[in-house]
C-alpha positions in Angstrom: 39.2 -7.6 -10.9 42.0 -7.7 -8.4 42.7 -5.7 -5.1 46.3 -5.7 -4.0 48.6 -3.8 -1.8 50.1 -0.8 -3.7 53.8 -1.2 -4.7 54.0 2.6 -6.0 53.8 5.9 -4.5 50.7 7.5 -5.5 47.8 9.5 -4.2 44.3 8.0 -3.3 42.0 8.9 -6.4 38.8 9.2 -4.6 37.5 12.7 -4.3 39.3 15.3 -2.5 41.3 12.7 -0.6 44.9 13.9 0.0 46.1 10.7 1.4 48.7 8.1 -0.1 47.3 5.1 -1.9 47.6 1.9 0.3 45.6 -0.4 -2.2 45.2 -0.9 -6.1 42.2 -2.4 -7.9 43.2 -3.6 -11.1 40.3 -3.7 -13.6 40.2 -6.2 -16.6 41.2 -3.6 -19.2 44.1 -2.3 -20.8 45.3 1.4 -20.6 46.1 4.0 -18.2 42.5 4.1 -16.2 43.0 0.1 -15.7 43.9 0.7 -12.2 42.0 2.6 -9.3 44.2 3.7 -6.1 42.6 3.8 -2.6 44.0 5.1 0.7 42.9 2.4 3.7 40.3 4.7 5.0 38.5 5.3 1.4 38.8 1.5 0.7 37.2 1.0 4.1 34.4 3.3 3.6 33.5 2.0 0.2 33.4 -1.5 1.6 31.0 -0.5 4.3 28.8 1.0 1.4 29.0 -2.1 -0.7 28.0 -4.4 2.3 25.0 -2.3 3.0 23.9 -2.8 -0.6 25.0 -6.8 -0.6 23.7 -7.5 3.2 21.2 -5.0 4.1 20.6 -4.5 7.8 
């Protein structure tokens, strides 16, 4: 799995977010759903949620 800056102009794919994607996660599989596009805000929120699980307060 890789995280990189988005090089294409696409919309964030998280919920009802209407922002343009700034980052893309490449998943180790082939096909149209092998990438997930995130705006900076959604990626930061997801990161905070992940950190709570990995490193509880």
